[in-house]
C-alpha positions as CSV (number, residue, x, y, z in Angstrom):
1,M,-47.9,52.2,-16.8
2,T,-50.5,50.3,-15.0
3,I,-52.4,47.6,-17.0
4,T,-56.1,47.3,-16.0
5,A,-57.1,45.4,-19.1
6,G,-58.2,42.1,-17.5
7,T,-56.9,39.0,-15.9
8,P,-54.9,36.5,-18.0
9,S,-56.8,33.2,-18.4
10,T,-55.2,29.8,-18.2
11,A,-55.0,29.8,-22.0
12,G,-53.0,33.0,-22.1
13,G,-55.9,35.2,-23.3
14,L,-57.8,38.0,-21.5
15,R,-61.2,38.1,-19.9
16,P,-63.1,41.4,-20.2
17,P,-62.4,43.9,-17.4
18,H,-64.5,43.4,-14.2
19,D,-64.6,44.5,-10.6
20,G,-61.6,43.4,-8.6
21,V,-59.1,43.3,-11.5
22,R,-55.5,43.3,-10.2
23,D,-53.2,46.2,-11.4
24,D,-49.7,45.3,-12.6
25,D,-47.2,48.1,-12.6
26,V,-45.2,48.6,-15.8
27,R,-42.9,51.6,-16.5
28,D,-43.3,53.5,-19.7
29,D,-40.2,52.1,-21.3
30,D,-41.2,48.5,-20.7
31,V,-42.9,46.2,-23.3
32,L,-46.4,45.1,-22.5
33,P,-46.8,41.4,-21.7
34,D,-47.2,39.0,-24.6
35,A,-50.2,37.6,-22.8
36,L,-52.2,40.7,-23.6
37,R,-54.9,39.8,-26.1
38,P,-58.0,41.5,-27.4
39,A,-61.2,41.0,-25.5
40,R,-63.6,38.7,-27.3
41,R,-66.5,41.2,-27.3
42,D,-66.2,44.2,-29.6
43,D,-67.8,46.5,-26.9
44,A,-65.6,45.2,-24.0
45,P,-62.3,47.1,-24.3
46,L,-58.8,46.3,-23.2
47,E,-57.6,49.0,-20.8
48,L,-54.4,50.2,-19.3
49,H,-53.3,53.1,-17.2
50,Y,-50.2,54.7,-18.6
51,E,-47.9,56.3,-16.0
52,P,-45.0,58.0,-17.8
53,R,-41.8,58.8,-16.0
54,E,-42.5,62.5,-16.8
55,P,-46.0,63.8,-17.3
56,V,-47.3,63.9,-20.9
57,D,-49.9,66.1,-22.4
58,Y,-51.7,63.4,-24.6
59,R,-53.9,66.0,-26.3
60,A,-51.0,68.2,-27.4
61,T,-48.8,65.2,-28.3
62,L,-51.5,63.5,-30.5
63,A,-52.7,66.8,-32.0
64,P,-50.6,66.5,-35.3
65,L,-52.4,63.3,-36.2
66,R,-55.7,65.2,-36.5
67,R,-56.5,66.4,-40.1
68,G,-59.0,69.2,-39.2
69,A,-62.0,69.2,-36.8
70,G,-63.9,66.8,-39.0
71,D,-61.2,64.1,-39.4
72,P,-63.0,60.7,-39.4
73,C,-59.8,59.0,-38.0
74,V,-59.2,61.3,-35.0
75,H,-61.8,62.8,-32.7
76,A,-61.6,65.0,-29.6
77,D,-64.7,64.9,-27.5
78,E,-66.2,67.4,-25.1
79,S,-64.7,65.6,-22.1
80,G,-61.2,66.2,-23.4
81,A,-60.7,62.6,-24.5
82,V,-58.9,61.8,-27.8
83,W,-60.1,58.9,-30.0
84,L,-58.0,57.3,-32.7
85,A,-59.1,54.8,-35.3
86,L,-56.0,53.0,-36.6
87,R,-54.8,49.8,-38.1
88,T,-52.3,47.5,-36.5
89,P,-50.6,44.2,-37.7
90,E,-53.3,42.3,-35.8
91,G,-56.3,44.3,-37.2
92,P,-58.2,47.5,-36.7
93,A,-58.6,49.3,-33.4
94,T,-60.3,52.2,-31.8
95,V,-58.3,53.8,-29.0
96,R,-59.5,56.3,-26.5
97,F,-57.1,58.4,-24.4
98,S,-58.3,60.2,-21.3
99,G,-57.2,61.0,-17.7
100,T,-54.4,63.2,-16.6
101,R,-50.8,64.0,-17.6
102,G,-49.4,61.7,-14.9
103,R,-51.9,58.9,-15.5
104,V,-53.4,58.4,-18.9
105,H,-56.3,56.0,-19.1
106,V,-56.3,54.1,-22.4
107,C,-59.1,51.9,-23.8
108,A,-58.9,49.9,-27.0
109,W,-61.5,48.0,-29.0
110,G,-61.3,45.7,-32.0
111,S,-59.2,42.8,-33.2
112,G,-56.1,45.1,-33.1
113,A,-56.7,46.3,-29.5
114,S,-53.8,44.4,-28.0
115,A,-51.4,45.7,-30.7
116,A,-52.8,49.2,-30.2
117,L,-52.0,49.1,-26.5
118,Q,-48.5,48.0,-27.3
119,Q,-48.1,51.2,-29.4
120,V,-49.3,53.6,-26.6
121,P,-45.8,54.5,-25.3
122,Q,-44.5,55.5,-28.7
123,L,-47.8,57.3,-29.5
124,L,-47.3,59.3,-26.4
125,G,-43.6,60.0,-26.9
126,A,-42.0,57.6,-24.4
127,G,-38.3,58.4,-24.1
128,D,-38.7,61.8,-25.6
129,A,-38.9,63.9,-22.4
130,G,-35.2,64.0,-21.8
131,H,-34.5,65.5,-25.3
132,W,-36.9,68.4,-24.6
133,A,-35.3,69.0,-21.2
134,A,-31.9,69.2,-22.8
135,L,-32.9,71.9,-25.3
136,D,-30.9,75.1,-25.0
137,L,-33.6,77.8,-25.2
138,G,-31.7,80.6,-23.6
139,T,-31.5,82.7,-26.7
140,S,-35.3,82.9,-27.1
141,A,-37.7,84.1,-24.4
142,L,-40.6,82.9,-26.5
143,L,-39.3,79.4,-26.8
144,A,-38.4,79.2,-23.1
145,D,-41.8,80.4,-22.1
146,A,-43.5,78.0,-24.5
147,R,-41.5,75.1,-23.0
148,H,-42.4,76.2,-19.4
149,R,-46.1,76.3,-20.3
150,N,-46.1,73.1,-22.2
151,P,-44.0,70.7,-20.1
152,G,-45.9,67.6,-21.3
153,L,-45.4,68.2,-25.1
154,R,-43.9,65.2,-26.8
155,L,-43.3,63.9,-30.4
156,T,-45.7,61.2,-31.3
157,R,-44.6,58.2,-33.5
158,T,-47.3,56.1,-35.1
159,G,-45.1,53.6,-36.9
160,R,-47.6,53.7,-39.8
161,V,-45.9,55.3,-42.8
162,F,-48.5,55.1,-45.6
163,D,-51.3,56.3,-43.3
164,A,-49.2,59.4,-42.6
165,L,-48.1,59.9,-46.2
166,A,-51.6,59.7,-47.9
167,P,-53.1,62.7,-46.2
168,A,-49.9,64.6,-46.5
169,V,-50.0,64.2,-50.3
170,I,-53.6,65.3,-50.3
171,E,-52.6,68.5,-48.5
172,Q,-50.0,69.4,-51.1
173,K,-50.3,72.9,-52.5
174,V,-53.9,73.5,-51.4
175,T,-55.4,75.2,-48.4
176,S,-56.1,73.3,-45.2
177,V,-59.8,73.7,-45.8
178,E,-59.6,72.0,-49.2
179,A,-57.3,69.3,-47.9
180,F,-59.3,68.4,-44.8
181,R,-62.5,68.3,-46.8
182,A,-61.0,65.9,-49.4
183,W,-59.6,63.7,-46.7
184,R,-63.0,63.6,-44.9
185,I,-64.9,62.7,-48.1
186,L,-62.5,60.0,-49.2
187,V,-62.1,58.3,-45.8
188,T,-65.8,58.5,-45.0
189,A,-66.7,56.9,-48.4
190,H,-64.0,54.2,-48.5
191,G,-62.9,53.6,-44.9
192,E,-64.4,51.1,-42.5
193,P,-66.4,52.0,-39.4
194,A,-64.2,52.2,-36.4
195,P,-64.7,49.2,-34.0
196,G,-66.3,49.5,-30.6
197,P,-68.3,52.4,-29.2
198,A,-66.4,55.0,-31.3
199,P,-68.0,58.4,-31.9
200,A,-70.4,58.7,-34.8
201,R,-68.8,58.9,-38.3
202,M,-65.4,57.7,-37.1
203,R,-63.6,55.6,-39.8
204,L,-60.4,53.7,-40.3
205,A,-58.4,55.1,-43.2
206,P,-58.6,52.9,-46.3
207,T,-55.9,50.3,-46.7
208,P,-53.4,50.7,-49.6
209,E,-55.4,48.2,-51.6
210,V,-58.6,50.1,-51.1
211,W,-57.0,53.4,-52.1
212,R,-55.9,51.8,-55.4
213,R,-59.4,50.9,-56.2
214,I,-60.9,54.4,-55.8
215,P,-62.2,55.5,-59.2
216,S,-60.9,58.7,-60.7
217,W,-64.3,60.4,-60.6
218,E,-64.4,60.0,-56.8
219,W,-61.0,61.7,-56.4
220,H,-62.4,64.5,-58.7
221,R,-65.6,64.8,-56.6
222,A,-63.4,65.2,-53.4
223,G,-61.5,68.0,-55.1
224,V,-58.2,66.1,-55.5
225,D,-56.5,66.8,-58.8
226,P,-54.9,63.9,-60.9
227,R,-51.4,64.8,-59.9
228,R,-52.1,64.2,-56.2
229,S,-54.2,61.2,-56.7
230,R,-51.5,59.6,-58.9
231,T,-49.0,60.1,-56.1
232,V,-51.2,58.4,-53.5
233,L,-51.8,55.5,-55.8
234,Q,-48.1,55.1,-56.5
235,A,-47.4,55.2,-52.8
236,A,-50.1,52.6,-52.2
237,Q,-48.3,50.3,-54.7
238,V,-45.1,50.4,-52.6
239,A,-46.7,50.7,-49.2
240,A,-45.0,47.6,-47.8
241,G,-41.6,49.0,-48.6
242,L,-42.5,52.3,-47.0
243,E,-43.5,50.6,-43.8
244,R,-40.1,49.0,-43.6
245,T,-38.5,52.4,-43.2
246,T,-39.6,52.4,-39.6
247,A,-36.8,49.9,-39.0
248,L,-34.4,52.8,-39.6
249,G,-35.5,54.5,-36.3
250,G,-36.6,58.0,-35.8
251,G,-36.4,59.3,-39.3
252,G,-33.4,61.1,-40.8
253,A,-31.8,61.5,-44.3
254,E,-32.2,57.9,-45.4
255,V,-35.8,57.8,-44.5
256,E,-36.4,61.1,-46.4
257,R,-34.6,59.7,-49.4
258,L,-36.7,56.5,-49.4
259,L,-39.9,58.4,-49.1
260,R,-38.9,60.7,-52.0
261,T,-38.5,57.7,-54.3
262,V,-42.2,57.9,-54.7
263,N,-42.9,60.2,-57.7
264,G,-44.6,63.3,-56.4
265,V,-43.2,63.2,-52.8
266,G,-40.9,66.1,-52.2
267,V,-39.2,67.7,-49.2
268,W,-42.4,69.0,-47.6
269,T,-44.4,65.7,-47.9
270,A,-41.5,63.6,-46.7
271,A,-41.1,65.8,-43.6
272,E,-44.8,65.9,-42.9
273,T,-44.9,62.1,-43.1
274,A,-41.7,61.4,-41.0
275,Q,-42.8,63.8,-38.3
276,R,-45.8,61.5,-37.6
277,S,-44.8,58.0,-38.7
278,H,-41.2,58.1,-37.4
279,G,-41.4,60.8,-34.7
280,D,-38.6,62.6,-36.6
281,A,-37.3,65.3,-34.3
282,D,-35.4,67.1,-37.0
283,A,-37.8,67.1,-39.9
284,V,-38.9,70.6,-41.0
285,S,-41.6,71.2,-43.5
286,F,-39.6,73.4,-45.9
287,G,-41.8,74.6,-48.7
288,D,-44.8,75.2,-46.5
289,Y,-46.9,78.2,-47.5
290,H,-46.9,79.7,-44.0
291,L,-44.3,78.0,-41.8
292,A,-41.1,80.1,-42.6
293,A,-42.9,83.4,-42.2
294,H,-44.6,82.3,-39.0
295,I,-41.4,81.1,-37.4
296,G,-39.6,84.2,-38.6
297,W,-42.2,86.5,-37.0
298,A,-42.1,84.5,-33.8
299,L,-38.3,84.4,-33.3
300,V,-36.8,87.4,-35.1
301,G,-39.8,89.7,-35.6
302,E,-40.1,89.6,-39.4
303,P,-41.1,87.1,-42.1
304,I,-38.4,85.0,-43.6
305,D,-38.0,82.5,-46.4
306,D,-37.0,78.8,-46.3
307,D,-33.3,79.6,-46.7
308,A,-33.4,81.9,-43.7
309,L,-35.5,79.4,-41.8
310,A,-32.8,76.8,-42.3
311,E,-30.2,79.2,-41.0
312,L,-32.3,80.3,-38.1
313,L,-33.0,76.7,-37.0
314,E,-29.4,75.4,-37.5
315,P,-28.3,75.9,-33.9
316,W,-31.0,73.3,-33.0
317,R,-30.1,70.8,-35.7
318,G,-31.3,67.4,-34.5
319,H,-34.2,69.1,-32.7
320,R,-35.6,71.4,-35.3
321,Q,-39.1,69.8,-35.3
322,R,-39.2,70.3,-31.5
323,I,-38.4,74.0,-32.0
324,V,-41.2,74.3,-34.6
325,R,-43.7,72.5,-32.2
326,L,-42.7,74.9,-29.4
327,V,-43.4,77.9,-31.6
328,L,-46.8,76.5,-32.7
329,A,-47.6,75.7,-29.0
330,S,-46.6,79.2,-27.9
331,G,-49.9,80.7,-29.1
332,F,-47.9,83.3,-31.1
333,R,-49.9,84.9,-34.0
334,K,-48.1,86.8,-36.7
335,P,-49.6,90.0,-38.2
336,R,-52.4,89.2,-40.6
337,H,-51.7,91.4,-43.5
338,G,-50.2,89.0,-46.1
339,A,-51.9,87.5,-49.2
340,R,-54.1,84.5,-48.6
341,M,-54.3,81.4,-50.8
342,T,-57.4,81.1,-52.9
343,I,-59.4,78.0,-52.4
344,Q,-59.5,76.1,-55.6
345,D,-62.5,73.9,-56.7
346,H,-61.4,71.2,-59.2
347,R,-64.7,69.4,-59.2
348,D,-66.3,71.2,-62.2
349,H,-63.3,71.1,-64.5
């Protein structure tokens, strides 16, 4: 990637970008210089141009991080740019992705801007392209076509476990409409405004400490039942330990086991979390209300259950999440004649 964030000062910091800034070429598998530091002004971003070895579709790659169109933490604007509000070890940051598949322009604001730029390669699936190219898709015309039409699709990895787990818990056993509404209400009420010139209403997700202070009646007002709120609170209590699971690499059985030590976190929630926080290429959301039937219709022409889904995906073990992502990216729509979940409103009882 090409860094255009600014020119290092004699003290090792950065001046805000200005005309005539020199570009330094850095490949997508290199580490950004330690000299990279946040700009002093909140409205003066750090910038870089990310040039991956293989083109990356930043919109499709970052799409799993968005919890509905009204997500306060993720915004896609009319220009096609994607905005993220996230926390880093150095502080909060707003990150904007724009540009092309071969040259992604990234701007970051806030005290965590430098750390956020360090995360850009893993957020955009650096090192993932070769795994997609090696997939054997010869047995499925749909998968082969989806891969051909989505060459820039990658698996993102945020490295933020609790921030991926909390919304997954809120999404347990309810419709997407209910879950996205609850997430929007809670984050808007208890999150911090995103730094820099972020779009209106963008917020940083609450810290574990803030989640633990949310009173029961606000969970109730958001439509989150006591079982799910207790699970989020229990996860918040052990958030530091959850974050340490990123040291185990890209997910796997041990990560799933550790995530499931939180009471109320099962197979589905662990998978939904690891897919985002660890970039787990093999995590499948077994237990999902729609997934098995959707994959079945797409690949074998009929609805299937979780057991059959596991058997169907077995030839791609190690890459099963990639296969799921390809099906979802294919645009396939199953026949719409099944029962639909009823939206529950827990706020009045």
